[in-house]
N, C-alpha and C positions, 0 to 999 in steps of 0.2 A: 503494499499499500505505500504511495507517493506522500510525503510528507507537506504538512499544510504550509503556506505562507505564514511568515511570522504574522502578518497584519491580520490574516484570516484565522490564526488560533489564538490571537489576543483578542479579537472580537468573540469570539465563539466561547472562549473563557470568560470573558465579562457578562456574557449573555446567560450562562450558565449560572453563573454566581448571583447576578440579579434573581433569576426565576427560583435557585434555590433558597435564598434571602425570605423572597416575598411567599413563598409556601412554608417555609419555617414559621415565620412571624404568622402567619394566618393559623397554622395549627397552633402555635402555643397562646393567641389571643382566644381560640375557637376553646379550647380541650386543654390547655397547658395552663401554668402560671407564671407569667411573664417576667415577676417580680423576682423567682426563684431559677427559673431556666434560662433565664436570658443568656449565660454564655454559650450556648448553642448557636447562637448567632454568630459565634467568632468563625464557625467553620466557613460560610461563604465570603467573610472577610478575606480569610487566609486564602481563600480559592481564588479569590479577585487578585491578592498581591502576587499569589502566583503566577496568574495569568498576565500580570502587568510587567513582571519581570523581563528583563533586556533579551531578545533572542534576534542574535548578528545572525547572518548567513556566514557559513564555514569556508573557511580556505581550502585549497586543495582539490576543487571540484566537488564541493560539497560530502567529501569524504572524510571521515574522523582520521588521524594519524596518531593512531594509537597499539599500532602493531598487527592488529587481528586482520583478517583478510575481510574484503568488503563483505556485504552479506550478499550480491546475487552472484557469488564466485563459487557457487558448490558444484563443479565440474569435477568429476572424479571421486566424488562422497556417495558412499562410504569407502575407505580405501580398499583395495584388493584383498589384502591380508587381514582384515578385520570383519574376519566371518565367524559367527557363534559355532562352538562345537556341536558336530549332531548328535542329538541324543536320542536313543530307541524310545518310540512311543509308549505310553505309563503301562498300557495292559501287559507291555512285554519284559518291562522291570523283572529281574528274577530273585529280588532281595524281597518282595513283599512276601508276608507271610499268607497260607491259604484260611481267608476267612470263611466261616460257614455262613450260610445265607439266613438260616435262622436257627436260634439257639436253641429249641427243642431238637435239633439234629445232633447235639454233643452227647 
């Protein structure tokens, strides 16, 4: 999924924080106690602060330079030597004890 434009992401984050604030406030006024539960309104405020944080375009063609391969470069994965060992089917495991089907057969 392609990343959003920073302005679009900021607008979406502020829109979401605004609706979250409005819905939480409506819920508190309707069935809550605003005098006691007002700290819950800090959640959309923190959400808005996160949405307002600076988001610049990355250098190096939009790729991060942290030593990891790019996300879309999965050619040759998994490595050919990374094959799980072959296990026999469960019904053929020799070490399972013979369990009678009915206890009355003992």
